[in-house]
All heavy atoms as an XYZ file, in Angstrom:
980
protein
N      67.198    138.508     49.174
C      66.575    137.208     48.899
C      67.399    136.080     49.499
O      68.628    136.189     49.573
C      66.615    137.140     47.336
C      67.591    138.319     46.880
C      67.602    139.277     48.052
N      66.766    135.007     49.942
C      67.397    133.863     50.549
C      68.016    132.969     49.521
O      67.440    132.753     48.431
C      66.314    133.124     51.322
C      65.830    133.966     52.581
C      66.465    133.365     53.903
O      66.619    132.261     54.095
N      66.703    134.374     54.759
N      69.109    132.414     49.747
C      69.755    131.454     48.763
C      69.072    130.123     49.015
O      68.561    129.877     50.150
C      71.142    131.411     49.015
O      71.575    130.748     50.269
N      69.116    129.276     47.985
C      68.485    127.926     48.134
C      69.160    127.020     49.121
O      68.607    126.079     49.650
N      70.367    127.332     49.656
C      71.122    126.498     50.555
C      70.481    126.627     51.918
O      70.848    125.848     52.781
C      72.522    126.765     50.499
O      72.860    127.996     51.020
N      69.785    127.644     52.341
C      69.205    127.767     53.647
C      67.867    127.028     53.851
O      67.023    127.562     54.475
C      69.127    129.382     53.994
O      68.112    129.857     53.116
N      67.847    125.768     53.319
C      66.756    125.026     53.621
C      66.472    124.767     55.002
O      67.509    124.620     55.806
C      66.929    123.663     52.745
C      65.917    122.654     53.095
C      66.200    121.310     52.394
O      67.223    121.261     51.630
N      65.609    120.290     52.684
N      65.394    124.756     55.429
C      64.951    124.507     56.873
C      65.486    123.169     57.385
O      65.251    122.103     56.701
C      63.530    124.438     57.097
O      63.166    123.910     58.296
N      66.240    123.197     58.485
C      66.728    121.911     59.141
C      65.632    120.990     59.574
O      65.854    119.899     59.892
C      67.727    122.236     60.263
C      69.089    122.568     59.769
O      69.400    122.454     58.681
N      69.929    123.107     60.733
N      64.427    121.592     59.641
C      63.209    120.753     60.212
C      62.960    119.705     59.143
O      62.374    118.666     59.446
C      62.103    121.590     60.366
N      63.343    119.916     57.837
C      63.148    119.004     56.798
C      64.079    117.761     56.954
O      63.856    116.715     56.297
C      63.346    119.521     55.351
C      62.443    120.671     55.146
O      61.470    120.861     55.975
O      62.610    121.442     54.224
N      65.159    117.901     57.600
C      66.138    116.825     57.636
C      65.892    115.956     58.855
O      65.474    116.412     59.966
C      67.586    117.485     57.955
C      68.044    118.408     56.780
C      69.234    119.202     57.159
C      68.211    117.704     55.485
N      66.139    114.669     58.685
C      66.071    113.854     59.854
C      67.082    114.097     60.940
O      68.252    114.503     60.557
C      66.340    112.379     59.316
C      67.016    112.612     57.960
C      66.650    113.964     57.600
N      66.802    114.067     62.198
C      67.695    114.598     63.272
C      68.840    113.543     63.394
O      68.654    112.413     63.286
C      66.907    114.574     64.618
C      67.680    115.232     65.696
C      66.792    115.419     66.953
O      65.602    115.431     66.811
O      67.413    115.522     68.016
N      70.033    114.093     63.546
C      71.220    113.233     63.857
C      71.150    112.773     65.278
O      70.902    113.615     66.167
C      72.506    114.079     63.647
C      72.838    114.411     62.236
S      73.087    112.955     61.156
C      74.707    112.432     61.857
N      71.299    111.406     65.373
C      71.228    110.928     66.755
C      72.546    111.022     67.592
O      73.687    110.847     66.818
C      70.820    109.370     66.723
C      70.821    108.758     67.980
C      69.439    109.291     66.014
N      72.585    111.349     68.733
C      73.769    111.507     69.569
C      74.540    110.105     69.523
O      73.989    109.007     69.749
C      73.416    111.859     71.007
C      74.688    112.225     71.800
S      74.459    112.978     73.300
C      72.806    112.738     73.783
N      75.811    110.168     69.334
C      76.686    108.938     69.354
C      76.843    108.333     70.738
O      76.620    109.038     71.716
C      78.024    109.306     68.726
C      78.110    110.745     68.963
C      76.697    111.320     68.949
N      77.182    107.099     70.796
C      77.515    106.383     72.064
C      79.016    106.124     72.051
O      79.596    105.575     71.132
C      76.638    105.067     72.136
C      77.087    104.374     73.407
C      75.267    105.398     72.095
N      79.638    106.636     73.133
C      81.142    106.422     73.330
C      81.396    105.287     74.240
O      80.806    105.212     75.330
C      81.786    107.695     73.891
C      81.413    108.919     73.046
C      83.246    107.547     73.972
C      81.864    110.236     73.705
N      82.171    104.333     73.856
C      82.630    103.330     74.714
C      84.053    103.338     75.123
O      85.006    103.397     74.235
C      82.448    101.929     74.019
O      80.989    101.674     73.672
N      84.406    103.539     76.381
C      85.647    103.736     76.884
C      85.911    102.619     77.950
O      84.946    102.141     78.641
C      85.794    105.068     77.715
C      87.154    105.305     78.206
C      85.397    106.252     76.771
N      87.092    102.011     78.053
C      87.327    100.931     78.976
C      86.885    101.429     80.456
O      87.082    102.591     80.800
C      88.813    100.681     78.961
C      89.161    101.184     77.543
C      88.246    102.205     77.158
N      86.311    100.517     81.154
C      85.793    100.894     82.605
C      86.971    101.128     83.453
O      88.093    100.606     83.308
C      85.080     99.666     83.051
C      84.574    100.024     84.614
C      83.815     99.377     82.190
N      86.739    102.174     84.316
C      87.786    102.507     85.387
C      88.687    103.621     84.931
O      88.464    104.200     83.923
N      89.654    103.892     85.829
C      90.616    105.002     85.567
C      91.410    104.661     84.389
O      91.742    103.571     84.000
C      91.514    105.143     86.853
C      90.683    105.619     88.005
O      89.603    106.169     87.881
O      91.216    105.452     89.079
N      91.878    105.775     83.663
C      92.777    105.747     82.505
C      94.119    105.944     83.072
O      94.390    106.655     84.020
C      92.473    106.743     81.480
C      91.050    106.684     80.955
C      90.820    107.749     79.867
C      90.740    105.339     80.195
N      95.106    105.334     82.402
C      96.534    105.342     82.981
C      97.272    106.353     82.102
O      97.227    106.277     80.779
C      97.182    104.036     82.828
C      98.654    104.110     83.271
C      96.500    102.998     83.690
N      97.917    107.402     82.790
C      98.559    108.371     81.971
C      99.619    107.840     81.057
O     100.380    106.948     81.449
C      99.245    109.376     82.996
N      99.622    108.203     79.875
C     100.654    107.752     78.920
C     100.302    106.525     78.144
O     100.919    106.159     77.149
N      99.096    105.848     78.618
C      98.799    104.547     77.987
C      97.994    104.928     76.723
O      97.231    105.935     76.635
C      98.119    103.626     78.938
N      97.910    103.883     75.860
C      97.061    103.953     74.684
C      95.702    103.367     75.143
O      95.747    102.319     75.979
C      97.562    103.078     73.456
C      98.727    103.669     72.767
C      98.407    104.673     71.725
O      97.235    104.955     71.535
N      99.340    104.960     70.955
N      94.545    103.947     74.804
C      93.322    103.447     75.095
C      92.571    103.426     73.901
O      92.515    104.260     72.982
C      92.652    104.290     76.231
C      92.368    105.733     75.825
C      91.301    103.730     76.733
N      91.717    102.294     73.683
C      90.831    102.117     72.582
C      89.389    102.743     72.871
O      88.772    102.348     73.759
C      90.735    100.796     72.127
O      92.037    100.203     71.804
C      89.826    100.526     70.901
N      89.073    103.766     72.017
C      87.821    104.329     72.160
C      86.906    103.882     70.958
O      87.385    104.045     69.772
C      87.973    105.871     72.136
C      88.960    106.393     73.111
C      86.490    106.557     72.307
C      88.636    106.173     74.566
N      85.690    103.279     71.268
C      84.831    103.002     70.188
C      83.607    103.973     70.226
O      83.185    104.284     71.329
C      84.318    101.510     70.360
O      85.370    100.674     70.338
N      83.044    104.272     69.108
C      82.045    105.190     69.006
C      80.965    104.611     68.082
O      81.436    104.158     66.972
C      82.418    106.621     68.464
C      81.139    107.666     68.671
C      83.503    107.206     69.458
N      79.746    104.659     68.458
C      78.721    104.297     67.500
C      77.590    105.197     67.339
O      77.344    106.029     68.230
C      78.120    102.829     67.873
O      77.492    102.948     69.083
N      76.977    105.162     66.117
C      75.879    106.096     65.881
C      74.798    105.379     64.994
O      75.217    104.385     64.404
C      76.329    107.375     65.266
O      75.237    108.353     65.167
C      76.922    107.214     63.905
N      73.563    105.913     65.031
C      72.557    105.343     64.120
C      72.858    105.740     62.670
O      73.401    106.901     62.439
C      71.219    105.912     64.485
C      70.755    105.650     65.927
C      70.360    104.233     66.120
N      69.564    103.621     65.127
C      69.374    102.300     64.990
N      69.960    101.412     65.754
N      68.679    101.818     63.934
N      72.622    104.913     61.778
C      72.780    105.320     60.352
C      71.834    106.545     60.003
O      70.743    106.607     60.621
C      72.423    104.182     59.585
C      72.262    102.980     60.479
C      72.130    103.574     61.923
N      72.305    107.430     59.171
C      71.426    108.452     58.765
C      71.167    108.487     57.290
O      71.784    107.576     56.573
C      72.004    109.832     59.133
O      73.261    110.068     58.423
N      70.283    109.270     56.772
C      69.950    109.304     55.315
C      71.359    109.474     54.483
O      71.508    108.816     53.517
C      69.034    110.515     55.051
O      67.919    110.388     55.961
C      68.528    110.438     53.579
N      72.044    110.404     54.940
C      73.426    110.634     54.340
C      74.472    109.924     55.158
O      74.284    109.503     56.348
C      73.654    112.170     54.160
C      72.509    112.804     53.492
C      71.630    113.494     54.241
C      72.399    112.691     52.139
C      70.531    114.128     53.597
C      71.336    113.201     51.424
C      70.367    114.003     52.237
O      69.350    114.691     51.530
N      75.740    109.993     54.712
C      76.820    109.188     55.326
C      77.243    110.070     56.604
O      77.735    111.145     56.367
C      77.838    108.881     54.357
C      78.937    107.944     55.006
C      79.827    107.633     53.804
C      81.173    107.047     54.329
N      81.118    105.645     54.514
N      77.090    109.470     57.865
C      77.667    110.310     58.878
C      79.037    109.897     59.089
O      79.635    108.966     58.790
C      76.780    109.742     60.126
C      76.501    108.344     59.775
C      76.415    108.372     58.206
N      79.805    110.945     59.809
C      81.100    110.724     60.466
C      80.978    111.175     61.813
O      80.070    111.778     62.232
C      82.316    111.327     59.655
C      82.251    112.781     59.628
C      82.941    113.527     60.535
C      81.544    113.518     58.556
C      82.937    114.985     60.541
C      81.662    114.882     58.494
C      82.277    115.546     59.511
N      82.099    110.793     62.612
C      82.130    111.084     64.061
C      83.377    112.029     64.282
O      84.394    111.772     63.702
C      82.226    109.833     64.935
C      81.009    108.959     64.527
C      82.440    110.156     66.372
C      80.336    108.314     65.635
N      83.145    113.011     64.989
C      84.206    113.954     65.453
C      84.424    113.621     67.008
O      83.506    113.663     67.726
C      83.754    115.395     65.313
C      85.002    116.295     65.544
C      85.043    117.735     65.153
C      83.715    118.514     64.797
N      83.916    119.874     64.565
N      85.699    113.255     67.310
C      85.959    112.881     68.587
C      87.172    113.653     69.104
O      88.151    113.879     68.404
C      86.404    111.330     68.571
C      86.965    110.671     69.774
C      85.735    110.309     70.748
C      87.704    109.295     69.469
N      87.137    114.069     70.404
C      88.129    114.816     71.028
C      88.294    114.549     72.499
O      87.351    113.970     73.098
C      88.031    116.382     70.738
C      86.895    116.994     71.251
C      86.852    117.804     72.420
C      85.531    117.093     70.735
N      85.525    118.175     72.654
C      84.778    117.856     71.522
C      84.888    116.544     69.581
C      83.331    118.073     71.413
C      83.591    116.705     69.380
C      82.824    117.577     70.247
N      89.344    115.092     73.102
C      89.596    114.970     74.545
C      89.993    116.322     75.265
O      90.697    116.989     74.649
C      90.661    113.925     74.859
C      90.710    113.566     76.285
S      92.081    112.370     76.663
C      91.604    110.966     75.859
N      89.291    116.545     76.329
C      89.391    117.879     77.045
C      90.042    117.518     78.464
O      89.531    116.583     79.102
C      88.166    118.564     77.170
C      87.673    119.041     75.742
C      88.244    119.850     78.101
C      86.305    119.574     75.792
N      90.977    118.343     78.939
C      91.378    118.256     80.297
C      90.285    119.013     81.102
O      89.943    120.155     80.891
C      92.724    119.113     80.539
C      93.123    119.103     81.922
O      92.393    119.065     82.904
O      94.376    119.371     82.051
N      89.654    118.274     81.981
C      88.478    118.752     82.766
C      88.854    119.895     83.674
O      87.922    120.797     84.036
C      87.726    117.694     83.472
C      87.081    116.787     82.465
C      86.221    115.677     83.135
N      85.102    116.374     83.924
C      84.436    115.830     84.939
N      84.904    114.786     85.544
N      83.552    116.467     85.531
N      89.983    120.012     84.165
C      90.499    121.051     85.058
C      90.725    122.336     84.328
O      90.314    123.384     84.799
C      91.611    120.587     86.033
C      91.123    119.585     86.971
C      92.129    118.819     87.706
O      93.154    118.449     87.192
N      91.862    118.769     89.070
N      91.585    122.298     83.379
C      91.963    123.502     82.620
C      90.952    123.852     81.555
O      91.026    124.921     80.950
C      93.331    123.430     82.031
O      93.310    122.461     80.933
N      90.101    122.911     81.254
C      89.026    123.065     80.269
C      89.742    123.258     78.836
O      89.173    123.800     77.915
C      88.065    124.102     80.432
C      87.281    123.757     81.681
C      86.175    124.761     81.855
N      85.436    124.235     83.060
C      84.292    124.781     83.501
N      83.731    125.680     82.746
N      83.765    124.347     84.625
N      91.006    122.763     78.644
C      91.745    122.839     77.393
C      91.665    121.592     76.611
O      91.535    120.557     77.229
C      93.132    123.325     77.638
O      93.785    122.279     78.347
N      91.699    121.710     75.337
C      91.806    120.594     74.391
C      93.102    119.918     74.592
O      94.218    120.506     74.424
C      91.702    121.141     73.071
C      91.157    120.211     72.032
C      89.839    119.714     72.241
C      91.159    121.044     70.665
N      93.140    118.557     74.851
C      94.364    117.854     75.039
C      94.633    116.889     73.820
O      95.709    116.496     73.536
C      94.436    117.080     76.364
C      94.746    118.094     77.485
C      93.372    116.171     76.605
N      93.489    116.578     73.136
C      93.603    115.746     71.906
C      92.709    116.548     70.838
O      91.564    116.641     71.118
C      93.222    114.235     72.099
C      94.265    113.699     73.000
C      93.112    113.655     70.747
C      94.009    112.186     73.199
N      93.321    116.956     69.804
C      92.579    117.701     68.727
C      91.510    116.773     68.212
O      91.658    115.579     68.136
C      93.620    118.077     67.553
C      94.674    118.985     67.969
C      94.033    120.415     68.093
O      93.144    120.710     67.402
O      94.574    121.131     68.928
N      90.508    117.309     67.674
C      89.345    116.634     67.173
C      89.891    115.663     66.075
O      90.628    116.116     65.199
C      88.355    117.654     66.601
C      88.601    118.891     67.442
C      90.131    118.743     67.742
N      89.405    114.375     66.043
C      89.702    113.365     65.118
C      88.472    113.128     64.376
O      87.397    112.970     64.989
C      90.296    112.183     65.761
C      91.615    112.360     66.435
C      92.132    111.003     66.865
O      91.590    109.984     66.646
N      93.199    111.137     67.683
N      88.549    112.892     63.064
C      87.413    112.505     62.300
C      87.391    111.007     62.048
O      88.369    110.537     61.509
C      87.279    113.337     60.951
C      87.220    114.786     61.094
C      87.152    115.481     59.677
C      86.085    115.222     62.011
N      86.343    110.404     62.517
C      86.152    108.969     62.177
C      85.260    108.773     61.069
O      84.082    108.951     61.249
C      85.820    108.241     63.497
C      86.753    108.460     64.705
S      85.922    107.836     66.280
C      85.808    106.198     65.953
N      85.823    108.419     59.911
C      84.936    108.280     58.712
C      84.738    106.969     58.267
O      83.891    106.577     57.476
C      85.497    109.165     57.551
O      86.897    108.649     57.409
C      85.630    110.625     57.862
N      85.602    105.944     58.731
C      85.524    104.596     58.330
C      84.607    103.739     59.248
O      84.910    102.779     59.730
C      86.964    103.916     58.234
C      87.635    104.052     59.603
O      87.195    104.914     60.365
N      88.640    103.317     59.789
N      83.274    104.189     59.310
C      82.336    103.479     60.225
C      81.769    102.272     59.495
O      81.474    102.267     58.323
C      81.194    104.496     60.536
C      81.591    105.822     61.186
C      80.519    106.737     61.365
C      82.345    105.570     62.454
N      81.696    101.208     60.271
C      81.160     99.969     59.667
C      79.924     99.446     60.507
O      79.732     99.717     61.621
C      82.216     98.796     59.774
C      83.369     99.255     58.744
C      82.740     98.566     61.164
N      79.022     98.852     59.849
C      77.845     98.322     60.562
C      78.040     97.334     61.559
O      78.879     96.363     61.310
C      76.897     97.936     59.377
C      77.403     98.240     58.088
C      78.926     98.672     58.425
N      77.574     97.405     62.771
C      77.698     96.352     63.681
C      76.462     95.435     63.712
O      75.580     95.553     62.750
C      77.878     96.994     65.072
C      76.655     97.686     65.616
O      75.578     97.611     65.039
O      76.780     98.370     66.679
N      76.456     94.526     64.627
C      75.368     93.508     64.594
C      74.017     94.069     64.711
O      72.953     93.471     64.216
C      75.643     92.433     65.705
N      73.880     95.196     65.313
C      72.589     95.902     65.501
C      72.186     96.795     64.406
O      71.084     97.452     64.435
C      72.557     96.594     66.857
C      72.848     95.760     68.043
C      72.960     96.601     69.204
C      71.836     94.799     68.285
N      73.089     97.005     63.453
C      72.810     97.905     62.299
C      73.219     99.324     62.597
O      73.164    100.212     61.691
N      73.976     99.581     63.752
C      74.436    100.884     64.069
C      75.837    100.959     63.330
O      76.286     99.903     62.871
C      74.599    101.054     65.523
C      73.365    101.299     66.306
O      72.409    101.645     65.649
O      73.379    101.183     67.565
N      76.290    102.154     63.078
C      77.560    102.355     62.476
C      78.601    102.639     63.567
O      78.370    103.467     64.599
C      77.502    103.579     61.586
C      76.593    103.445     60.382
C      76.567    104.699     59.642
C      77.134    102.374     59.422
N      79.714    101.859     63.491
C      80.682    101.975     64.634
C      82.081    102.167     64.026
O      82.477    101.655     63.025
C      80.599    100.604     65.411
C      81.584    100.595     66.559
C      81.380     99.354     67.407
O      80.457     98.546     67.183
N      82.272     99.025     68.250
N      82.867    102.827     64.862
C      84.267    102.908     64.531
C      85.046    103.041     65.839
O      84.494    103.245     66.898
N      86.361    102.822     65.725
C      87.218    102.893     66.961
C      88.567    103.450     66.596
O      88.921    103.499     65.454
C      87.353    101.581     67.601
O      88.023    100.610     66.801
N      89.148    104.082     67.577
C      90.462    104.718     67.380
C      91.313    104.536     68.673
O      90.729    104.345     69.774
C      90.294    106.172     66.997
O      91.513    106.751     66.647
C      89.700    107.020     68.193
N      92.652    104.703     68.582
C      93.431    104.636     69.733
C      93.743    106.179     70.089
O      94.159    106.926     69.282
C      94.710    103.934     69.407
C      94.555    102.518     68.985
C      94.713    101.576     70.228
O      95.537    101.833     71.123
N      93.942    100.500     70.229
N      93.760    106.474     71.433
C      94.112    107.779     71.894
C      95.029    107.580     72.995
O      94.941    106.504     73.797
C      92.883    108.523     72.518
C      91.656    108.892     71.467
C      90.532    109.633     72.375
C      92.159    109.721     70.438
N      96.104    108.407     73.084
C      97.035    108.319     74.122
C      96.532    109.201     75.269
O      96.285    110.457     75.132
C      98.490    108.868     73.666
C      99.524    108.595     74.834
C     100.934    108.826     74.208
N     101.319    107.870     73.245
C     101.625    106.499     73.526
N     101.584    106.132     74.700
N     102.042    105.741     72.575
N      96.494    108.582     76.437
C      95.983    109.383     77.609
C      97.137    110.399     78.000
O      98.302    110.064     78.166
C      95.818    108.463     78.838
C      95.303    109.144     80.122
C      94.814    107.304     78.421
N      96.682    111.655     78.119
C      97.742    112.707     78.395
C      98.361    112.491     79.792
O      97.774    111.932     80.785
C      96.938    113.948     78.503
C      95.428    113.686     78.122
C      95.358    112.169     78.035
N      99.737    112.808     79.860
C     100.497    112.631     81.092
C     100.178    113.584     82.217
O     100.180    113.318     83.361
C     101.913    112.752     80.739
C     102.478    111.720     79.868
S     102.455    110.085     80.515
C     103.639    110.143     81.735
N      99.667    114.802     81.887
C      99.611    115.849     82.896
C      98.073    116.169     83.332
O      97.915    117.340     83.607
C     100.387    117.047     82.552
C     100.008    117.509     81.154
O      99.192    116.805     80.514
O     100.487    118.480     80.726
N      97.216    115.239     83.108
C      95.807    115.504     83.430
C      95.348    114.593     84.656
O      95.842    113.482     84.698
C      94.974    115.269     82.235
S      95.166    116.304     80.863
N      94.418    115.022     85.417
C      93.914    114.289     86.490
C      92.518    113.793     86.034
O      92.118    112.763     86.482
C      93.734    115.112     87.803
C      95.116    115.512     88.411
C      94.835    116.466     89.577
C      95.998    114.346     88.745
N      91.844    114.560     85.257
C      90.510    114.137     84.766
C      90.354    114.581     83.253
O      90.708    115.699     82.963
C      89.435    114.955     85.592
C      89.156    114.338     86.985
O      88.691    113.230     87.083
O      89.535    114.947     87.991
N      89.828    113.711     82.603
C      89.619    113.970     81.090
C      88.106    113.887     80.721
O      87.340    112.995     81.415
C      90.513    113.214     80.158
C      92.021    113.605     80.354
C      90.224    111.648     80.355
N      87.733    114.477     79.705
C      86.396    114.357     79.153
C      86.715    113.915     77.744
O      87.376    114.649     76.949
C      85.554    115.570     79.249
C      84.224    115.411     78.552
C      83.460    116.691     78.756
O      83.588    117.652     77.928
N      82.694    116.940     79.735
N      86.067    112.764     77.334
C      86.144    112.294     75.914
C      84.798    112.781     75.449
O      83.741    112.325     75.931
C      86.411    110.791     75.850
C      87.711    110.584     76.524
C      86.365    110.317     74.434
C      87.922    109.119     76.924
N      84.794    113.421     74.268
C      83.479    113.894     73.713
C      83.394    113.553     72.275
O      84.413    113.432     71.551
C      83.421    115.376     73.892
N      82.231    113.431     71.718
C      81.998    113.123     70.290
C      80.651    113.607     69.898
O      79.722    113.721     70.671
C      82.109    111.554     70.075
N      80.653    113.943     68.598
C      79.411    114.260     67.844
C      79.320    113.538     66.553
O      80.359    113.204     66.059
C      79.218    115.823     67.663
C      80.329    116.362     66.684
C      79.087    116.587     68.867
C      80.163    117.777     66.302
N      78.105    113.336     66.099
C      77.985    112.715     64.824
C      77.650    113.870     63.793
O      76.885    114.745     64.216
C      76.714    111.608     64.831
N      78.173    113.852     62.673
C      78.046    114.865     61.675
C      77.608    114.370     60.331
O      78.298    113.290     59.907
C      79.305    115.808     61.452
C      79.108    116.921     60.535
C      79.798    116.340     62.850
N      76.588    114.776     59.738
C      76.103    114.261     58.432
C      77.138    114.819     57.303
O      77.217    116.065     57.268
C      74.717    114.659     58.208
C      74.115    114.002     56.937
O      74.692    114.278     55.868
O      73.317    113.147     57.070
N      77.790    113.995     56.480
C      78.626    114.584     55.535
C      78.061    115.467     54.522
O      78.665    116.413     54.096
C      79.364    113.444     54.736
C      80.346    112.630     55.650
S      81.221    111.439     54.554
C      82.186    110.471     55.751
N      76.815    115.118     54.211
C      76.204    115.943     53.159
C      75.659    117.349     53.621
O      75.869    118.360     52.922
C      75.056    115.116     52.421
N      75.011    117.390     54.771
C      74.265    118.507     55.227
C      75.133    119.274     56.310
O      74.750    120.334     56.598
C      72.960    118.150     55.774
O      73.120    117.313     57.019
C      72.099    117.417     54.825
N      76.077    118.579     56.883
C      76.928    119.187     57.953
C      75.983    119.263     59.306
O      76.488    119.908     60.173
C      77.537    120.478     57.655
C      78.517    120.336     56.500
C      79.701    119.486     56.835
O      80.349    119.623     57.813
N      79.945    118.504     55.979
N      74.859    118.603     59.264
C      74.094    118.652     60.492
C      74.773    117.863     61.598
O      75.322    116.779     61.378
C      72.649    118.039     60.175
C      71.709    118.060     61.326
C      70.389    117.415     60.987
O      70.272    116.719     59.997
N      69.432    117.599     61.867
N      74.719    118.445     62.814
C      75.443    117.824     63.961
C      74.484    117.273     64.950
O      73.291    117.834     65.127
C      76.367    118.787     64.597
C      77.475    119.388     63.694
C      78.377    120.356     64.474
O      78.110    120.661     65.643
O      79.406    120.649     63.870
N      74.923    116.140     65.579
C      74.125    115.644     66.716
C      74.418    116.398     67.981
O      75.290    117.366     68.035
C      74.454    114.086     66.952
O      75.787    114.037     67.351
N      73.725    116.054     69.094
C      74.157    116.451     70.346
C      75.420    115.926     70.619
O      75.921    114.974     70.101
N      76.126    116.476     71.751
C      77.499    115.949     72.199
C      77.441    114.945     73.181
O      76.833    115.068     74.168
C      78.193    117.191     72.672
C      79.710    116.786     73.081
C      80.466    118.002     73.431
C      80.120    118.716     74.747
N      81.048    119.664     75.163
N      78.029    113.733     72.944
C      78.130    112.679     73.859
C      79.389    112.862     74.625
O      80.381    113.230     74.016
C      78.125    111.337     73.098
N      79.451    112.613     75.968
C      80.585    112.773     76.749
C      80.804    111.625     77.760
O      79.861    111.083     78.214
C      80.705    114.092     77.664
C      80.656    115.317     76.653
C      79.593    114.207     78.580
N      82.047    111.235     77.984
C      82.433    110.281     78.977
C      83.560    110.961     79.784
O      84.534    111.414     79.163
C      82.845    109.004     78.323
C      83.456    107.972     79.421
C      81.754    108.297     77.565
N      83.385    110.978     81.125
C      84.405    111.572     81.958
C      85.225    110.315     82.686
O      84.605    109.406     83.081
C      83.817    112.433     83.096
C      83.127    113.618     82.367
O      83.618    114.116     81.469
N      81.950    114.050     82.886
N      86.585    110.525     82.715
C      87.373    109.562     83.405
C      88.452    110.168     84.137
O      88.973    111.215     83.827
C      88.068    108.627     82.281
C      87.131    107.541     81.716
C      86.903    106.442     82.718
N      86.108    105.397     81.964
C      84.885    105.287     81.869
N      84.063    106.313     82.279
N      84.333    104.176     81.259
N      88.795    109.617     85.326
C      89.934    110.008     86.119
C      91.153    109.380     85.390
O      91.111    108.397     84.780
C      89.862    109.456     87.486
C      88.769    110.059     88.374
N      88.851    111.359     88.683
C      87.633    109.511     88.890
C      87.762    111.619     89.451
N      87.001    110.541     89.494
N      92.304    110.041     85.554
C      93.629    109.604     85.080
C      94.492    109.367     86.287
O      94.698    110.236     87.121
C      94.258    110.689     84.098
C      95.581    110.195     83.557
C      93.240    110.857     82.978
N      95.138    108.222     86.230
C      96.052    107.953     87.322
C      97.535    107.779     86.760
O      97.658    107.452     85.518
C      95.687    106.578     88.032
C      94.364    106.647     88.744
C      95.695    105.359     87.084
N      98.504    108.139     87.586
C      99.935    108.012     86.952
C     100.148    106.670     86.697
O      99.739    105.619     87.178
C     100.689    108.474     88.225
C      99.850    109.168     89.138
C      98.422    108.558     88.878
N     101.090    106.432     85.690
C     101.456    105.062     85.185
C     101.954    104.114     86.264
O     101.648    102.916     86.323
C     102.466    105.309     84.020
N     102.620    104.755     87.198
C     103.207    103.987     88.274
C     102.054    103.256     89.186
O     102.223    102.154     89.658
C     104.064    104.607     89.212
O     103.379    105.775     89.804
N     100.962    103.770     89.154
C      99.757    103.268     89.971
C      98.842    102.544     89.101
O      98.050    101.782     89.602
C      98.989    104.398     90.620
C      99.699    105.210     91.658
C      98.898    106.407     92.109
O      97.714    106.410     91.927
N      99.532    107.286     92.803
N      98.925    102.570     87.879
C      97.866    102.067     86.931
C      97.881    100.571     86.899
O      96.726     99.982     86.905
N      99.008     99.880     87.014
C      98.852     98.427     86.848
C      99.379     97.695     88.096
O     100.236     96.796     87.994
C      99.657     97.984     85.640
O     100.931     98.517     85.711
N      98.941     98.238     89.221
C      99.521     97.576     90.493
C      98.895     96.221     90.707
O      99.421     95.514     91.520
C      99.275     98.566     91.665
O      97.818     98.780     91.771
N      97.733     95.877     90.100
C      97.234     94.531     90.444
C      98.064     93.581     89.700
O      98.681     93.880     88.587
C      95.754     94.566     90.032
O      95.746     94.775     88.611
N      98.284     92.371     90.281
C      98.973     91.270     89.584
C     100.517     91.467     89.770
O     101.294     90.609     89.261
N     100.973     92.421     90.542
C     102.446     92.490     90.795
C     102.786     91.533     91.856
O     101.995     91.099     92.585
C     102.738     93.907     91.144
C     102.403     94.990     90.288
C     103.617     95.624     89.689
N     103.270     96.399     88.583
C     103.913     97.430     88.059
N     105.007     97.765     88.652
N     103.551     98.182     87.104
N     104.122     91.264     92.044
C     104.558     90.450     93.124
C     104.307     91.035     94.466
O     104.128     92.219     94.643
N     104.242     90.153     95.579
C     104.147     90.715     96.896
C     105.333     91.106     97.503
O     106.424     90.414     97.208
C     103.333     89.552     97.696
C     102.047     89.288     97.195
C     101.730     88.076     96.512
C     100.865     90.111     97.507
C     100.425     87.780     95.995
C      99.664     89.864     97.089
C      99.511     88.744     96.410
N     105.323     92.071     98.515
C     106.490     92.361     99.269
C     106.501     91.563    100.576
O     105.534     91.822    101.236
C     106.526     93.871     99.688
C     106.771     94.659     98.266
O     107.394     94.181     97.307
N     106.155     95.924     98.281
N     107.468     90.775    100.780
C     107.554     89.950    102.026
C     108.486     90.553    103.021
O     109.486     91.021    102.575
C     107.839     88.536    101.743
C     106.760     87.780    100.916
C     106.912     87.442     99.706
C     105.498     87.557    101.555
C     105.926     86.852     98.950
C     104.519     87.007    100.912
C     104.730     86.538     99.644
């Protein structure tokens, strides 16, 4: 006999894939970067799981973080942000997130943003003095 908890997921509203906002351009190794993630409100309270992967080794470089303090933005979406430190020894990273419904544990599709990582010495070369 089936237990009552195996209710069909077809009855649940679909979790919408979150949108990840990362500063434009290359990320600087060792720097803090602010990542914002937004998702549509769901029937139950959603949270966001966010993590970072080294695209070359395909290994996790930042453990999944749970973003639970989502606040409504001007459009009615739920938004949260967090600071991540860009890993020192990666050339390319993938920042990924899913929205998860707290009550049903239903997950959205995975949103990803890929970025190149540059060494700190090259990262802020604009605005420096000129060599004469």
